N, CA, C and O atoms as a GROMACS GRO file, in nm:
protein
  524
    1HIS      N    1  -3.722  -9.092  -1.390
    1HIS     CA    2  -3.655  -9.194  -1.314
    1HIS      C    3  -3.734  -9.207  -1.195
    1HIS      O    4  -3.794  -9.107  -1.156
    2PHE      N    5  -3.747  -9.329  -1.122
    2PHE     CA    6  -3.820  -9.332  -1.009
    2PHE      C    7  -3.733  -9.311  -0.886
    2PHE      O    8  -3.647  -9.393  -0.853
    3GLY      N    9  -3.758  -9.199  -0.819
    3GLY     CA   10  -3.688  -9.126  -0.703
    3GLY      C   11  -3.666  -9.235  -0.579
    3GLY      O   12  -3.747  -9.321  -0.545
    4ALA      N   13  -3.543  -9.212  -0.524
    4ALA     CA   14  -3.530  -9.319  -0.429
    4ALA      C   15  -3.609  -9.314  -0.315
    4ALA      O   16  -3.633  -9.417  -0.253
    5ALA      N   17  -3.652  -9.205  -0.280
    5ALA     CA   18  -3.736  -9.177  -0.162
    5ALA      C   19  -3.880  -9.228  -0.196
    5ALA      O   20  -3.954  -9.270  -0.108
    6LYS      N   21  -3.913  -9.225  -0.315
    6LYS     CA   22  -4.035  -9.285  -0.356
    6LYS      C   23  -4.038  -9.422  -0.370
    6LYS      O   24  -4.137  -9.492  -0.350
    7ASN      N   25  -3.924  -9.461  -0.407
    7ASN     CA   26  -3.895  -9.625  -0.409
    7ASN      C   27  -3.907  -9.687  -0.271
    7ASN      O   28  -3.961  -9.796  -0.252
    8VAL      N   29  -3.858  -9.617  -0.182
    8VAL     CA   30  -3.866  -9.643  -0.035
    8VAL      C   31  -4.029  -9.645   0.011
    8VAL      O   32  -4.082  -9.735   0.076
    9ALA      N   33  -4.083  -9.547  -0.029
    9ALA     CA   34  -4.230  -9.527   0.005
    9ALA      C   35  -4.322  -9.638  -0.045
    9ALA      O   36  -4.421  -9.672   0.020
   10LEU      N   37  -4.292  -9.687  -0.149
   10LEU     CA   38  -4.348  -9.784  -0.238
   10LEU      C   39  -4.322  -9.924  -0.171
   10LEU      O   40  -4.411 -10.008  -0.154
   11ASP      N   41  -4.208  -9.936  -0.140
   11ASP     CA   42  -4.173 -10.057  -0.059
   11ASP      C   43  -4.224 -10.061   0.068
   11ASP      O   44  -4.259 -10.169   0.116
   12PHE      N   45  -4.235  -9.948   0.136
   12PHE     CA   46  -4.295  -9.957   0.274
   12PHE      C   47  -4.437  -9.990   0.258
   12PHE      O   48  -4.490 -10.071   0.334
   13LEU      N   49  -4.501  -9.933   0.163
   13LEU     CA   50  -4.651  -9.953   0.137
   13LEU      C   51  -4.679 -10.100   0.110
   13LEU      O   52  -4.777 -10.160   0.153
   14CYS      N   53  -4.575 -10.157   0.027
   14CYS     CA   54  -4.600 -10.307  -0.006
   14CYS      C   55  -4.575 -10.390   0.119
   14CYS      O   56  -4.648 -10.487   0.141
   15GLY      N   57  -4.479 -10.360   0.200
   15GLY     CA   58  -4.439 -10.434   0.314
   15GLY      C   59  -4.538 -10.422   0.434
   15GLY      O   60  -4.554 -10.510   0.518
   16HIS      N   61  -4.603 -10.296   0.433
   16HIS     CA   62  -4.701 -10.285   0.560
   16HIS      C   63  -4.834 -10.238   0.516
   16HIS      O   64  -4.898 -10.150   0.575
   17LYS      N   65  -4.873 -10.301   0.410
   17LYS     CA   66  -5.001 -10.292   0.348
   17LYS      C   67  -5.126 -10.322   0.438
   17LYS      O   68  -5.224 -10.248   0.433
   18SER      N   69  -5.122 -10.420   0.512
   18SER     CA   70  -5.217 -10.459   0.617
   18SER      C   71  -5.245 -10.367   0.713
   18SER      O   72  -5.359 -10.332   0.742
   19GLU      N   73  -5.132 -10.323   0.770
   19GLU     CA   74  -5.127 -10.220   0.879
   19GLU      C   75  -5.172 -10.089   0.831
   19GLU      O   76  -5.239 -10.023   0.911
   20LEU      N   77  -5.147 -10.037   0.711
   20LEU     CA   78  -5.176  -9.902   0.658
   20LEU      C   79  -5.334  -9.914   0.623
   20LEU      O   80  -5.415  -9.829   0.662
   21PHE      N   81  -5.366 -10.016   0.553
   21PHE     CA   82  -5.519 -10.040   0.535
   21PHE      C   83  -5.603 -10.047   0.640
   21PHE      O   84  -5.722 -10.018   0.625
   22SER      N   85  -5.551 -10.086   0.761
   22SER     CA   86  -5.642 -10.119   0.876
   22SER      C   87  -5.722  -9.993   0.941
   22SER      O   88  -5.821 -10.003   1.013
   23CYS      N   89  -5.663  -9.880   0.906
   23CYS     CA   90  -5.709  -9.740   0.919
   23CYS      C   91  -5.843  -9.737   0.868
   23CYS      O   92  -5.944  -9.723   0.936
   24PHE      N   93  -5.836  -9.755   0.722
   24PHE     CA   94  -5.960  -9.738   0.656
   24PHE      C   95  -6.060  -9.834   0.698
   24PHE      O   96  -6.178  -9.803   0.714
   25THR      N   97  -6.007  -9.964   0.718
   25THR     CA   98  -6.098 -10.052   0.763
   25THR      C   99  -6.199 -10.035   0.895
   25THR      O  100  -6.312 -10.079   0.915
   26GLN      N  101  -6.111  -9.954   0.974
   26GLN     CA  102  -6.170  -9.912   1.110
   26GLN      C  103  -6.276  -9.798   1.066
   26GLN      O  104  -6.389  -9.791   1.114
   27MET      N  105  -6.229  -9.715   0.974
   27MET     CA  106  -6.351  -9.610   0.937
   27MET      C  107  -6.478  -9.682   0.895
   27MET      O  108  -6.586  -9.627   0.916
   28ASN      N  109  -6.473  -9.813   0.831
   28ASN     CA  110  -6.587  -9.873   0.779
   28ASN      C  111  -6.656  -9.983   0.881
   28ASN      O  112  -6.767 -10.034   0.866
   29ALA      N  113  -6.558 -10.007   0.993
   29ALA     CA  114  -6.641 -10.083   1.106
   29ALA      C  115  -6.758 -10.031   1.169
   29ALA      O  116  -6.783  -9.911   1.175
   30PRO      N  117  -6.832 -10.121   1.217
   30PRO     CA  118  -6.952 -10.086   1.293
   30PRO      C  119  -6.916 -10.020   1.410
   30PRO      O  120  -6.824 -10.061   1.482
   31VAL      N  121  -6.992  -9.908   1.437
   31VAL     CA  122  -6.945  -9.814   1.564
   31VAL      C  123  -6.986  -9.912   1.706
   31VAL      O  124  -7.084  -9.982   1.730
   32GLY      N  125  -6.868  -9.883   1.779
   32GLY     CA  126  -6.875  -9.939   1.908
   32GLY      C  127  -6.823 -10.065   1.920
   32GLY      O  128  -6.851 -10.131   2.020
   33THR      N  129  -6.745 -10.115   1.825
   33THR     CA  130  -6.676 -10.248   1.806
   33THR      C  131  -6.533 -10.224   1.817
   33THR      O  132  -6.479 -10.121   1.774
   34GLY      N  133  -6.473 -10.316   1.873
   34GLY     CA  134  -6.302 -10.304   1.887
   34GLY      C  135  -6.256 -10.191   1.940
   34GLY      O  136  -6.310 -10.143   2.039
   35SER      N  137  -6.146 -10.132   1.877
   35SER     CA  138  -6.095  -9.988   1.940
   35SER      C  139  -6.189  -9.891   1.912
   35SER      O  140  -6.155  -9.782   1.958
   36LEU      N  141  -6.304  -9.891   1.849
   36LEU     CA  142  -6.374  -9.774   1.814
   36LEU      C  143  -6.479  -9.740   1.925
   36LEU      O  144  -6.562  -9.651   1.907
   37GLN      N  145  -6.474  -9.809   2.035
   37GLN     CA  146  -6.571  -9.804   2.142
   37GLN      C  147  -6.573  -9.634   2.185
   37GLN      O  148  -6.661  -9.590   2.260
   38THR      N  149  -6.494  -9.568   2.142
   38THR     CA  150  -6.476  -9.410   2.228
   38THR      C  151  -6.544  -9.333   2.106
   38THR      O  152  -6.541  -9.211   2.118
   39SER      N  153  -6.602  -9.379   1.997
   39SER     CA  154  -6.667  -9.285   1.896
   39SER      C  155  -6.811  -9.269   1.949
   39SER      O  156  -6.864  -9.324   2.045
   40ILE      N  157  -6.857  -9.183   1.866
   40ILE     CA  158  -7.001  -9.141   1.918
   40ILE      C  159  -7.071  -9.269   1.906
   40ILE      O  160  -7.027  -9.340   1.816
   41LYS      N  161  -7.165  -9.315   1.972
   41LYS     CA  162  -7.251  -9.441   1.980
   41LYS      C  163  -7.370  -9.393   1.904
   41LYS      O  164  -7.422  -9.482   1.836
   42SER      N  165  -7.421  -9.288   1.897
   42SER     CA  166  -7.544  -9.264   1.824
   42SER      C  167  -7.533  -9.250   1.684
   42SER      O  168  -7.633  -9.236   1.614
   43SER      N  169  -7.407  -9.253   1.636
   43SER     CA  170  -7.370  -9.237   1.493
   43SER      C  171  -7.341  -9.358   1.411
   43SER      O  172  -7.289  -9.456   1.463
   44SER      N  173  -7.372  -9.356   1.292
   44SER     CA  174  -7.348  -9.475   1.220
   44SER      C  175  -7.178  -9.467   1.154
   44SER      O  176  -7.128  -9.555   1.083
   45PHE      N  177  -7.119  -9.361   1.192
   45PHE     CA  178  -6.987  -9.332   1.141
   45PHE      C  179  -6.892  -9.376   1.239
   45PHE      O  180  -6.924  -9.374   1.358
   46SER      N  181  -6.781  -9.416   1.205
   46SER     CA  182  -6.659  -9.459   1.299
   46SER      C  183  -6.547  -9.362   1.289
   46SER      O  184  -6.434  -9.410   1.299
   47PHE      N  185  -6.560  -9.231   1.270
   47PHE     CA  186  -6.453  -9.139   1.269
   47PHE      C  187  -6.412  -9.095   1.414
   47PHE      O  188  -6.495  -9.044   1.489
   48THR      N  189  -6.303  -9.113   1.445
   48THR     CA  190  -6.239  -9.060   1.568
   48THR      C  191  -6.129  -8.971   1.504
   48THR      O  192  -6.084  -8.984   1.390
   49ALA      N  193  -6.092  -8.875   1.601
   49ALA     CA  194  -5.979  -8.775   1.557
   49ALA      C  195  -5.853  -8.853   1.513
   49ALA      O  196  -5.787  -8.818   1.415
   50ASN      N  197  -5.822  -8.961   1.588
   50ASN     CA  198  -5.698  -9.044   1.570
   50ASN      C  199  -5.721  -9.119   1.432
   50ASN      O  200  -5.622  -9.126   1.359
   51VAL      N  201  -5.819  -9.165   1.395
   51VAL     CA  202  -5.834  -9.233   1.268
   51VAL      C  203  -5.854  -9.147   1.153
   51VAL      O  204  -5.830  -9.194   1.041
   52LEU      N  205  -5.893  -9.031   1.165
   52LEU     CA  206  -5.921  -8.939   1.063
   52LEU      C  207  -5.768  -8.873   1.026
   52LEU      O  208  -5.735  -8.843   0.911
   53ARG      N  209  -5.687  -8.858   1.142
   53ARG     CA  210  -5.549  -8.801   1.119
   53ARG      C  211  -5.470  -8.927   1.054
   53ARG      O  212  -5.389  -8.907   0.963
   54GLU      N  213  -5.488  -9.029   1.092
   54GLU     CA  214  -5.407  -9.154   1.023
   54GLU      C  215  -5.437  -9.162   0.876
   54GLU      O  216  -5.350  -9.174   0.789
   55ALA      N  217  -5.570  -9.156   0.853
   55ALA     CA  218  -5.634  -9.144   0.719
   55ALA      C  219  -5.545  -9.053   0.639
   55ALA      O  220  -5.474  -9.086   0.544
   56ALA      N  221  -5.558  -8.945   0.688
   56ALA     CA  222  -5.500  -8.821   0.611
   56ALA      C  223  -5.354  -8.840   0.581
   56ALA      O  224  -5.312  -8.813   0.468
   57GLU      N  225  -5.274  -8.884   0.676
   57GLU     CA  226  -5.136  -8.922   0.646
   57GLU      C  227  -5.123  -9.031   0.550
   57GLU      O  228  -5.040  -9.017   0.460
   58ILE      N  229  -5.194  -9.139   0.558
   58ILE     CA  230  -5.196  -9.251   0.456
   58ILE      C  231  -5.224  -9.192   0.316
   58ILE      O  232  -5.156  -9.216   0.216
   59SER      N  233  -5.332  -9.113   0.322
   59SER     CA  234  -5.389  -9.061   0.186
   59SER      C  235  -5.271  -8.978   0.132
   59SER      O  236  -5.244  -8.989   0.012
   60ASP      N  237  -5.200  -8.897   0.209
   60ASP     CA  238  -5.080  -8.810   0.159
   60ASP      C  239  -4.974  -8.908   0.090
   60ASP      O  240  -4.913  -8.873  -0.011
   61LEU      N  241  -4.956  -9.038   0.150
   61LEU     CA  242  -4.860  -9.127   0.100
   61LEU      C  243  -4.920  -9.152  -0.039
   61LEU      O  244  -4.857  -9.123  -0.140
   62PHE      N  245  -5.026  -9.199  -0.042
   62PHE     CA  246  -5.096  -9.253  -0.170
   62PHE      C  247  -5.091  -9.138  -0.284
   62PHE      O  248  -5.061  -9.165  -0.400
   63SER      N  249  -5.120  -9.016  -0.242
   63SER     CA  250  -5.106  -8.912  -0.323
   63SER      C  251  -4.965  -8.886  -0.375
   63SER      O  252  -4.947  -8.854  -0.493
   64GLU      N  253  -4.875  -8.897  -0.296
   64GLU     CA  254  -4.726  -8.885  -0.335
   64GLU      C  255  -4.691  -8.999  -0.434
   64GLU      O  256  -4.619  -8.979  -0.532
   65LEU      N  257  -4.749  -9.126  -0.403
   65LEU     CA  258  -4.702  -9.229  -0.513
   65LEU      C  259  -4.790  -9.207  -0.643
   65LEU      O  260  -4.758  -9.275  -0.741
   66CYS      N  261  -4.890  -9.127  -0.655
   66CYS     CA  262  -4.957  -9.092  -0.786
   66CYS      C  263  -4.914  -8.973  -0.847
   66CYS      O  264  -4.984  -8.919  -0.932
   67GLN      N  265  -4.790  -8.919  -0.807
   67GLN     CA  266  -4.735  -8.814  -0.900
   67GLN      C  267  -4.678  -8.861  -1.022
   67GLN      O  268  -4.644  -8.978  -1.038
   68LYS      N  269  -4.668  -8.772  -1.107
   68LYS     CA  270  -4.605  -8.800  -1.253
   68LYS      C  271  -4.486  -8.920  -1.256
   68LYS      O  272  -4.490  -9.024  -1.322
   69ASP      N  273  -4.392  -8.879  -1.174
   69ASP     CA  274  -4.256  -8.960  -1.192
   69ASP      C  275  -4.266  -9.100  -1.132
   69ASP      O  276  -4.178  -9.184  -1.152
   70THR      N  277  -4.383  -9.125  -1.052
   70THR     CA  278  -4.386  -9.250  -0.978
   70THR      C  279  -4.522  -9.320  -1.026
   70THR      O  280  -4.542  -9.438  -0.999
   71LYS      N  281  -4.604  -9.253  -1.091
   71LYS     CA  282  -4.742  -9.300  -1.116
   71LYS      C  283  -4.739  -9.441  -1.197
   71LYS      O  284  -4.814  -9.535  -1.169
   72THR      N  285  -4.652  -9.442  -1.289
   72THR     CA  286  -4.647  -9.570  -1.367
   72THR      C  287  -4.590  -9.697  -1.307
   72THR      O  288  -4.633  -9.811  -1.329
   73VAL      N  289  -4.500  -9.668  -1.237
   73VAL     CA  290  -4.439  -9.780  -1.132
   73VAL      C  291  -4.540  -9.814  -1.039
   73VAL      O  292  -4.553  -9.932  -1.008
   74PHE      N  293  -4.625  -9.714  -0.982
   74PHE     CA  294  -4.721  -9.745  -0.872
   74PHE      C  295  -4.836  -9.818  -0.933
   74PHE      O  296  -4.892  -9.907  -0.869
   75GLU      N  297  -4.876  -9.786  -1.055
   75GLU     CA  298  -4.994  -9.853  -1.116
   75GLU      C  299  -4.960  -9.998  -1.144
   75GLU      O  300  -5.049 -10.082  -1.157
   76GLN      N  301  -4.827 -10.026  -1.152
   76GLN     CA  302  -4.796 -10.165  -1.173
   76GLN      C  303  -4.787 -10.245  -1.043
   76GLN      O  304  -4.799 -10.367  -1.046
   77SER      N  305  -4.766 -10.180  -0.932
   77SER     CA  306  -4.752 -10.248  -0.806
   77SER      C  307  -4.883 -10.317  -0.776
   77SER      O  308  -4.992 -10.287  -0.826
   78GLY      N  309  -4.860 -10.423  -0.681
   78GLY     CA  310  -4.968 -10.506  -0.631
   78GLY      C  311  -5.070 -10.423  -0.556
   78GLY      O  312  -5.188 -10.450  -0.578
   79PRO      N  313  -5.042 -10.322  -0.466
   79PRO     CA  314  -5.147 -10.261  -0.394
   79PRO      C  315  -5.214 -10.154  -0.450
   79PRO      O  316  -5.299 -10.099  -0.380
   80PHE      N  317  -5.190 -10.105  -0.579
   80PHE     CA  318  -5.243  -9.994  -0.657
   80PHE      C  319  -5.389 -10.010  -0.671
   80PHE      O  320  -5.463  -9.913  -0.653
   81LYS      N  321  -5.433 -10.118  -0.699
   81LYS     CA  322  -5.595 -10.148  -0.704
   81LYS      C  323  -5.645 -10.126  -0.558
   81LYS      O  324  -5.727 -10.037  -0.535
   82ASP      N  325  -5.604 -10.196  -0.472
   82ASP     CA  326  -5.640 -10.175  -0.338
   82ASP      C  327  -5.646 -10.036  -0.299
   82ASP      O  328  -5.750 -10.000  -0.244
   83VAL      N  329  -5.557  -9.953  -0.316
   83VAL     CA  330  -5.532  -9.821  -0.283
   83VAL      C  331  -5.660  -9.725  -0.345
   83VAL      O  332  -5.718  -9.640  -0.278
   84ILE      N  333  -5.690  -9.758  -0.487
   84ILE     CA  334  -5.788  -9.681  -0.545
   84ILE      C  335  -5.920  -9.721  -0.480
   84ILE      O  336  -6.005  -9.639  -0.444
   85GLN      N  337  -5.930  -9.847  -0.470
   85GLN     CA  338  -6.078  -9.914  -0.389
   85GLN      C  339  -6.086  -9.853  -0.266
   85GLN      O  340  -6.189  -9.790  -0.242
   86THR      N  341  -5.992  -9.856  -0.176
   86THR     CA  342  -5.990  -9.805  -0.044
   86THR      C  343  -6.038  -9.647  -0.028
   86THR      O  344  -6.120  -9.595   0.047
   87SER      N  345  -5.944  -9.588  -0.138
   87SER     CA  346  -5.976  -9.436  -0.115
   87SER      C  347  -6.112  -9.392  -0.168
   87SER      O  348  -6.175  -9.302  -0.112
   88LEU      N  349  -6.161  -9.463  -0.284
   88LEU     CA  350  -6.302  -9.448  -0.324
   88LEU      C  351  -6.406  -9.452  -0.197
   88LEU      O  352  -6.488  -9.364  -0.171
   89GLU      N  353  -6.386  -9.567  -0.128
   89GLU     CA  354  -6.483  -9.611  -0.011
   89GLU      C  355  -6.454  -9.502   0.093
   89GLU      O  356  -6.551  -9.460   0.156
   90ALA      N  357  -6.344  -9.457   0.115
   90ALA     CA  358  -6.309  -9.342   0.230
   90ALA      C  359  -6.399  -9.229   0.186
   90ALA      O  360  -6.487  -9.182   0.259
   91ILE      N  361  -6.374  -9.188   0.067
   91ILE     CA  362  -6.433  -9.066   0.002
   91ILE      C  363  -6.593  -9.082   0.022
   91ILE      O  364  -6.663  -8.998   0.080
   92GLN      N  365  -6.636  -9.189  -0.027
   92GLN     CA  366  -6.799  -9.208  -0.007
   92GLN      C  367  -6.828  -9.191   0.136
   92GLN      O  368  -6.914  -9.111   0.175
   93ARG      N  369  -6.752  -9.272   0.222
   93ARG     CA  370  -6.793  -9.260   0.379
   93ARG      C  371  -6.801  -9.119   0.430
   93ARG      O  372  -6.895  -9.074   0.494
   94MET      N  373  -6.683  -9.045   0.391
   94MET     CA  374  -6.683  -8.912   0.429
   94MET      C  375  -6.775  -8.800   0.382
   94MET      O  376  -6.808  -8.699   0.445
   95SER      N  377  -6.815  -8.842   0.244
   95SER     CA  378  -6.917  -8.758   0.203
   95SER      C  379  -7.060  -8.788   0.264
   95SER      O  380  -7.144  -8.698   0.269
   96LEU      N  381  -7.085  -8.912   0.308
   96LEU     CA  382  -7.209  -8.939   0.378
   96LEU      C  383  -7.194  -8.894   0.517
   96LEU      O  384  -7.299  -8.863   0.573
   97PHE      N  385  -7.102  -8.886   0.575
   97PHE     CA  386  -7.072  -8.835   0.708
   97PHE      C  387  -7.095  -8.662   0.705
   97PHE      O  388  -7.161  -8.603   0.791
   98LEU      N  389  -7.037  -8.603   0.606
   98LEU     CA  390  -7.052  -8.457   0.589
   98LEU      C  391  -7.196  -8.416   0.553
   98LEU      O  392  -7.255  -8.315   0.593
   99GLY      N  393  -7.242  -8.512   0.469
   99GLY     CA  394  -7.396  -8.463   0.438
   99GLY      C  395  -7.468  -8.481   0.567
   99GLY      O  396  -7.544  -8.390   0.599
  100ALA      N  397  -7.458  -8.582   0.645
  100ALA     CA  398  -7.529  -8.605   0.789
  100ALA      C  399  -7.502  -8.476   0.881
  100ALA      O  400  -7.585  -8.420   0.953
  101ILE      N  401  -7.383  -8.447   0.863
  101ILE     CA  402  -7.361  -8.318   0.954
  101ILE      C  403  -7.423  -8.182   0.896
  101ILE      O  404  -7.455  -8.092   0.974
  102GLY      N  405  -7.437  -8.171   0.766
  102GLY     CA  406  -7.508  -8.055   0.700
  102GLY      C  407  -7.667  -8.064   0.738
  102GLY      O  408  -7.729  -7.965   0.774
  103THR      N  409  -7.723  -8.189   0.727
  103THR     CA  410  -7.850  -8.197   0.755
  103THR      C  411  -7.894  -8.180   0.897
  103THR      O  412  -8.003  -8.133   0.930
  104ALA      N  413  -7.802  -8.221   0.980
  104ALA     CA  414  -7.833  -8.188   1.133
  104ALA      C  415  -7.814  -8.043   1.163
  104ALA      O  416  -7.882  -7.984   1.248
  105ARG      N  417  -7.717  -7.986   1.089
  105ARG     CA  418  -7.705  -7.845   1.113
  105ARG      C  419  -7.820  -7.762   1.079
  105ARG      O  420  -7.861  -7.669   1.148
  106ASP      N  421  -7.877  -7.808   0.952
  106ASP     CA  422  -7.996  -7.738   0.921
  106ASP      C  423  -8.123  -7.755   1.001
  106ASP      O  424  -8.210  -7.669   1.014
  107LEU      N  425  -8.123  -7.879   1.055
  107LEU     CA  426  -8.229  -7.926   1.145
  107LEU      C  427  -8.228  -7.828   1.290
  107LEU      O  428  -8.324  -7.779   1.350
  108PHE      N  429  -8.124  -7.822   1.312
  108PHE     CA  430  -8.099  -7.741   1.436
  108PHE      C  431  -8.105  -7.592   1.424
  108PHE      O  432  -8.140  -7.525   1.520
  109SER      N  433  -8.077  -7.547   1.325
  109SER     CA  434  -8.110  -7.408   1.286
  109SER      C  435  -8.247  -7.392   1.269
  109SER      O  436  -8.298  -7.291   1.318
  110ALA      N  437  -8.319  -7.474   1.208
  110ALA     CA  438  -8.470  -7.458   1.181
  110ALA      C  439  -8.523  -7.461   1.322
  110ALA      O  440  -8.592  -7.366   1.358
  111LEU      N  441  -8.499  -7.557   1.407
  111LEU     CA  442  -8.539  -7.550   1.544
  111LEU      C  443  -8.506  -7.434   1.621
  111LEU      O  444  -8.590  -7.381   1.693
  112GLU      N  445  -8.394  -7.393   1.611
  112GLU     CA  446  -8.361  -7.268   1.684
  112GLU      C  447  -8.447  -7.147   1.640
  112GLU      O  448  -8.479  -7.058   1.718
  113ARG      N  449  -8.482  -7.150   1.510
  113ARG     CA  450  -8.544  -7.038   1.469
  113ARG      C  451  -8.696  -7.056   1.515
  113ARG      O  452  -8.763  -6.958   1.548
  114ALA      N  453  -8.742  -7.174   1.514
  114ALA     CA  454  -8.877  -7.197   1.550
  114ALA      C  455  -8.896  -7.159   1.709
  114ALA      O  456  -8.995  -7.105   1.759
  115ASN      N  457  -8.781  -7.200   1.773
  115ASN     CA  458  -8.787  -7.166   1.923
  115ASN      C  459  -8.786  -7.014   1.953
  115ASN      O  460  -8.850  -6.963   2.044
  116SER      N  461  -8.710  -6.950   1.872
  116SER     CA  462  -8.705  -6.790   1.890
  116SER      C  463  -8.852  -6.740   1.859
  116SER      O  464  -8.912  -6.659   1.930
  117ILE      N  465  -8.906  -6.802   1.736
  117ILE     CA  466  -9.024  -6.741   1.702
  117ILE      C  467  -9.146  -6.763   1.803
  117ILE      O  468  -9.235  -6.680   1.822
  118LEU      N  469  -9.134  -6.898   1.869
  118LEU     CA  470  -9.225  -6.924   1.953
  118LEU      C  471  -9.216  -6.825   2.094
  118LEU      O  472  -9.313  -6.781   2.157
  119ASP      N  473  -9.087  -6.806   2.122
  119ASP     CA  474  -9.044  -6.740   2.242
  119ASP      C  475  -9.106  -6.550   2.206
  119ASP      O  476  -9.161  -6.476   2.287
  120GLY      N  477  -9.083  -6.529   2.106
  120GLY     CA  478  -9.139  -6.388   2.069
  120GLY      C  479  -9.276  -6.356   2.020
  120GLY      O  480  -9.309  -6.242   1.988
  121SER      N  481  -9.371  -6.480   2.014
  121SER     CA  482  -9.488  -6.456   1.934
  121SER      C  483  -9.592  -6.476   2.034
  121SER      O  484  -9.566  -6.493   2.153
  122SER      N  485  -9.718  -6.474   1.982
  122SER     CA  486  -9.840  -6.527   2.054
  122SER      C  487  -9.860  -6.651   2.035
  122SER      O  488  -9.974  -6.689   2.057
  123GLY      N  489  -9.769  -6.743   1.995
  123GLY     CA  490  -9.821  -6.877   1.958
  123GLY      C  491  -9.831  -6.921   1.821
  123GLY      O  492  -9.826  -7.038   1.785
  124VAL      N  493  -9.847  -6.806   1.737
  124VAL     CA  494  -9.884  -6.837   1.595
  124VAL      C  495  -9.742  -6.852   1.528
  124VAL      O  496  -9.655  -6.767   1.544
  125ILE      N  497  -9.727  -6.957   1.457
  125ILE     CA  498  -9.595  -6.973   1.388
  125ILE      C  499  -9.614  -6.947   1.241
  125ILE      O  500  -9.709  -6.992   1.177
  126ASP      N  501  -9.524  -6.876   1.195
  126ASP     CA  502  -9.524  -6.836   1.026
  126ASP      C  503  -9.412  -6.942   0.983
  126ASP      O  504  -9.292  -6.926   1.003
  127THR      N  505  -9.475  -7.064   0.916
  127THR     CA  506  -9.398  -7.169   0.874
  127THR      C  507  -9.281  -7.126   0.761
  127THR      O  508  -9.170  -7.180   0.753
  128ASP      N  509  -9.326  -7.023   0.681
  128ASP     CA  510  -9.215  -6.988   0.583
  128ASP      C  511  -9.107  -6.928   0.653
  128ASP      O  512  -8.997  -6.936   0.599
  129SER      N  513  -9.116  -6.860   0.780
  129SER     CA  514  -8.977  -6.804   0.828
  129SER      C  515  -8.886  -6.912   0.897
  129SER      O  516  -8.768  -6.892   0.925
  130ILE      N  517  -8.951  -7.023   0.919
  130ILE     CA  518  -8.881  -7.141   0.980
  130ILE      C  519  -8.782  -7.211   0.892
  130ILE      O  520  -8.671  -7.246   0.930
  131LEU      N  521  -8.835  -7.232   0.761
  131LEU     CA  522  -8.766  -7.304   0.671
  131LEU      C  523  -8.730  -7.201   0.559
  131LEU      O  524  -8.665  -7.237   0.461
   0.00000   0.00000   0.00000
């Protein structure tokens, strides 16, 4: 049976779809536009702490609606396909962001090692120890 609380959650999602999905739209917006002017200007990602918190809360709602007892009813609802598409886009965007962070971390680590080698050597760099 479809629980009353989850029925209310589905009604809430259907009634406030545009407001809920605006969080994910902000994540895909170009940096420095609209309310995202406080995000890092040198990044192509529009992740602010507030947007990420909001996305986490909304994703929790989506997750609750995908549980066993509500999944069938949720799949038949109007916003289900939008939730799936939006969730996939958010995952792709965050994966790119995390990959960029990993690449930057590796680059800075290599530069730090190179700097410490240059500080402690006669100017000859062993490239194997850098990478």
